[in-house]
C-alpha positions as CSV (number, residue, x, y, z in Angstrom):
1,M,-69.6,132.3,31.3
2,T,-69.2,130.2,28.1
3,G,-65.8,128.8,29.3
4,M,-67.4,127.7,32.6
5,V,-70.4,126.1,30.9
6,A,-68.0,124.2,28.5
7,S,-65.8,123.0,31.3
8,T,-68.6,121.8,33.5
9,G,-70.3,120.2,30.5
10,G,-67.0,118.4,29.7
11,I,-66.5,117.2,33.2
12,S,-70.1,116.1,33.4
13,G,-69.8,114.2,30.1
14,G,-66.6,112.5,31.3
15,S,-68.4,111.5,34.5
16,M,-71.3,110.1,32.5
17,I,-68.9,108.0,30.5
18,A,-67.3,106.8,33.7
19,C,-70.7,106.0,35.1
20,C,-71.8,104.0,32.1
21,S,-68.4,102.4,31.8
22,H,-69.3,99.7,34.3
23,F,-71.1,97.9,31.5
24,I,-68.1,98.1,29.2
25,I,-65.6,97.2,31.9
26,N,-66.6,93.6,31.8
27,L,-65.6,93.4,28.1
28,L,-62.4,95.4,28.2
29,P,-60.1,92.6,29.3
30,I,-61.4,90.5,26.4
31,A,-60.6,93.3,24.0
32,G,-57.0,93.5,25.4
33,V,-57.3,96.8,27.2
34,S,-57.4,95.6,30.8
35,G,-55.3,98.6,31.9
36,L,-58.1,100.9,30.9
37,A,-60.6,98.8,32.9
38,V,-58.4,99.0,36.0
39,F,-58.1,102.8,35.6
40,L,-61.9,103.3,35.2
41,I,-62.7,101.0,38.2
42,E,-60.0,102.7,40.4
43,Y,-61.2,106.3,39.7
44,Q,-64.9,105.8,39.2
45,T,-65.8,107.3,42.5
46,S,-63.7,110.3,41.8
47,F,-65.4,110.8,38.4
48,F,-68.8,110.7,40.1
49,T,-67.7,113.2,42.7
50,I,-66.3,115.7,40.2
51,G,-69.4,115.3,38.0
52,I,-71.8,116.0,40.9
53,I,-69.8,119.1,42.0
54,S,-69.6,120.5,38.5
55,N,-73.3,120.0,38.0
56,I,-74.0,121.8,41.3
57,I,-71.8,124.7,40.2
58,G,-73.4,124.7,36.7
59,I,-76.9,124.8,38.2
60,G,-75.8,127.7,40.5
61,L,-74.5,129.6,37.5
62,I,-77.7,129.1,35.6
63,L,-79.9,130.2,38.5
64,R,-77.7,133.3,39.0
65,H,-78.0,134.1,35.3
66,K,-81.7,133.6,35.4
67,Q,-82.1,136.0,38.3
68,K,-80.0,138.6,36.5
69,M,-82.3,138.3,33.4
70,K,-85.4,138.8,35.6
71,K,-83.9,142.0,37.0
72,G,-83.0,143.2,33.5
73,V,-79.2,143.2,34.2
74,C,-77.1,141.4,31.7
């Protein structure tokens, strides 16, 4: 359970970085890292999709765990 939570949290965090990166992307070419800007723009939709899917899986796991706790089964 801990590994799954850590992985979904990591993916979600990466997706959040990709989401907020559109503000930074405008400054990256000035800083000399235009390759990173191209990468982030190219795969931004993929990051969003992976983040949404991992959040849905994480919510499902939390709800399942909550139901087990109500039944008294750990």
